[in-house]
C-alpha positions in Angstrom: 0.0 0.0 0.0 3.0 2.3 0.4 3.3 2.4 -3.3 -0.2 3.4 -4.2 -0.9 6.9 -5.5 -3.9 8.4 -7.3 -3.2 8.5 -11.0 -2.7 12.1 -12.2 -1.2 12.0 -15.6 -1.5 13.4 -19.1 -1.5 11.1 -22.0 0.8 12.6 -24.6 0.5 11.0 -28.1 3.2 11.0 -30.7 2.4 14.5 -31.9 2.1 16.0 -28.4 -1.7 15.9 -28.4 -2.8 17.1 -25.0 -5.7 15.4 -23.2 -7.3 18.1 -21.0 -7.8 17.2 -17.3 -11.3 18.2 -16.5 -12.9 17.6 -13.2 -16.5 16.6 -13.5 -19.2 14.7 -11.8 -20.1 11.1 -12.4 -23.4 10.4 -14.1 -24.6 8.9 -10.8 -23.7 12.1 -8.9 -25.3 14.4 -11.4 -28.6 12.4 -11.5 -28.6 12.1 -7.7 -28.2 15.9 -7.2 -31.1 16.6 -9.6 -33.3 14.0 -8.0 -33.4 12.0 -11.2 -31.7 8.8 -10.3 -34.8 6.8 -9.3 -36.6 8.1 -12.4 -33.7 6.9 -14.5 -33.7 3.5 -12.9 -37.4 3.2 -13.5 -37.2 4.3 -17.1 -34.2 2.1 -17.9 -34.5 -1.0 -15.7 -31.5 -3.2 -15.0 -32.4 -5.7 -17.6 -31.9 -3.1 -20.4 -28.2 -2.7 -19.4 -25.3 -5.0 -20.2 -23.5 -6.7 -17.4 -19.8 -6.5 -18.2 -17.9 -9.7 -17.6 -14.4 -10.4 -18.8 -15.5 -13.7 -20.4 -18.3 -12.1 -22.5 -18.1 -9.9 -25.6 -19.7 -6.5 -25.5 -21.5 -5.0 -28.4 -24.2 -2.6 -29.4 -23.4 0.5 -27.4 -21.3 3.0 -29.2 -20.8 6.7 -29.5 -18.3 9.3 -30.7 -15.5 9.9 -28.2 -13.5 13.2 -28.2 -10.0 12.8 -26.8 -7.7 15.9 -27.1 -9.6 17.2 -30.1 -9.6 13.9 -31.9 -13.0 12.4 -32.5 -13.2 8.7 -32.5 -16.3 7.2 -34.2 -18.2 4.2 -33.1 -16.4 3.9 -29.8 -17.8 1.2 -27.6 -18.7 2.2 -24.0 -20.7 1.1 -21.0 -22.4 2.8 -18.1 -21.8 1.4 -14.6 -24.8 1.2 -12.3 -22.9 0.4 -9.1 -19.3 1.0 -8.1 -17.1 0.2 -5.1 -17.8 2.6 -2.2 -14.5 4.5 -2.6 -15.1 5.0 -6.3 -18.6 6.6 -5.9 -17.1 9.6 -4.2 -14.3 10.2 -6.6 -14.6 13.0 -9.2 -14.2 11.1 -12.4 -16.0 10.5 -15.6 -15.1 6.9 -15.9 -12.3 4.5 -16.9 -10.5 4.9 -20.3 -8.9 1.6 -21.0 -5.8 1.4 -23.2 -5.0 -2.3 -23.0 -3.8 -4.4 -25.8 -6.7 -6.0 -27.7 -5.7 -9.5 -26.4 -6.2 -8.5 -22.8 -8.9 -5.9 -23.1 -11.8 -6.4 -20.8 -14.9 -8.0 -22.4 -13.1 -8.0 -25.8 -13.8 -4.3 -26.3 -11.8 -2.2 -28.7 -9.9 0.6 -26.9 -10.0 4.2 -27.8 -6.4 4.2 -29.0 -6.9 1.1 -31.1 -9.9 2.8 -32.8 -7.7 5.8 -33.4 -5.2 3.6 -35.2 -7.9 1.7 -37.1 -9.5 5.0 -38.2 -6.2 6.6 -39.2 -6.5 9.4 -36.7 -2.8 9.3 -35.5 0.3 9.3 -37.6 2.0 6.7 -35.5 0.6 3.8 -33.5 2.3 5.1 -30.4 1.4 7.0 -27.2 3.7 7.8 -24.2 4.0 9.9 -21.1 7.1 11.4 -19.5 7.1 12.5 -15.9 9.4 15.5 -15.4 9.1 15.5 -11.6 6.9 15.7 -8.5 7.0 18.7 -6.1 5.4 19.6 -2.8 5.6 23.2 -1.6 8.1 23.8 -4.4 10.5 21.1 -3.3 11.2 18.1 -5.5 10.2 14.9 -3.7 10.3 12.4 -6.6 11.6 12.0 -10.1 13.7 15.1 -9.8 15.7 14.5 -12.9 12.8 13.2 -15.0 11.7 9.6 -15.4 9.7 7.3 -17.6 6.1 6.3 -16.7 3.4 4.1 -18.0 -0.2 5.3 -18.0 -2.7 2.7 -16.6 -6.1 4.3 -17.2 -7.8 1.2 -15.9 -7.0 2.0 -12.3 -7.2 5.1 -10.1 -3.7 4.3 -8.7 -0.1 4.5 -9.7 3.0 2.8 -8.3 6.5 4.0 -8.0 9.8 3.3 -6.2 9.3 3.0 -2.5 11.8 5.7 -1.7 9.9 8.2 -3.9 6.5 7.2 -2.5 7.8 7.5 1.0 9.2 11.0 0.3 5.8 12.1 -1.1 3.9 10.8 1.9 6.3 12.4 4.2 5.9 15.7 2.3 2.2 15.8 2.8 2.5 14.9 6.5 1.1 11.3 6.3 2.2 8.6 8.8 2.3 4.9 8.2 0.0 2.6 10.3 0.5 -1.0 11.3 -0.9 -2.2 7.9 1.6 -0.1 5.9 -1.1 2.4 4.8 -0.2 6.1 4.8 -2.9 7.9 6.9 -3.7 11.5 7.9 -6.3 13.1 10.2 -9.5 14.3 8.4 -9.1 17.5 10.4 -5.8 18.2 8.6 -7.0 17.8 5.0 -7.8 21.5 4.4 -4.4 22.6 5.6 -2.4 19.9 3.7 -0.1 21.0 0.8 -0.9 20.7 -2.9 1.1 18.2 -4.9 2.4 19.1 -8.4 3.1 16.6 -11.1 5.2 18.0 -14.0 4.4 16.2 -17.2 6.1 17.2 -20.5 6.9 20.6 -19.0 3.3 21.2 -17.9 2.6 21.5 -14.2 -0.6 19.8 -12.8 -1.3 20.8 -9.2 -3.8 18.8 -7.2 -5.2 19.7 -3.7 -5.3 17.3 -0.8 -9.0 16.6 -1.4 -7.9 14.9 -4.6 -5.2 12.7 -3.1 -6.8 11.8 0.2 -9.6 9.2 0.5 -11.7 9.7 3.6 -12.5 6.4 5.3 -14.5 7.7 8.3 -15.3 10.8 10.3 -11.8 11.2 11.7 -9.4 9.0 9.7 -8.3 9.3 6.1 -5.9 7.5 3.9 -3.3 9.3 1.8 -3.5 7.5 -1.6 -0.8 9.7 -3.1 
């Protein structure tokens, strides 16, 4: 658990196409706030949805997907009805899988594979380069730059234990008996921001984005 951090990365394709990081609400949150969730469930009962399972193919639900100004036609997608408790409170639109076709969940074709198939990118290549991580202006990880791999199928990233330890120390987290980095919920508002430098672009996230509250008093630093 020491190695887990919230994924905060920018996918940079071969021609430096930038994917904007936009904070938004999940479909569930938006419907809940407007009091429309029950109406939605009644109008579109569960049997009209597809249950995603790794062993089954998925078909029939497609739409245009816009990624960094590139419009991908006929992109397969699915809407989750339920999520794990910690995911329901995260500000995210969903999961963008970039797996190789052979290991893609449910046999779906990923966004990037569709980009290649539709001739939308000049090279069948995407990459990300992490220039460094700073807290309060001080470099705490990857000071000289390092390579990284985007895993958009998870909300976490992993890294060298020394770097992760430095980052948790930098935000004031302490390690409990289970090896989890924890903080007091009372301290979240005063905790420092963390900046990820990707391809020369700084992305700063507040403590509310890298801390997962587990109760009224305790929270886990998932940086």
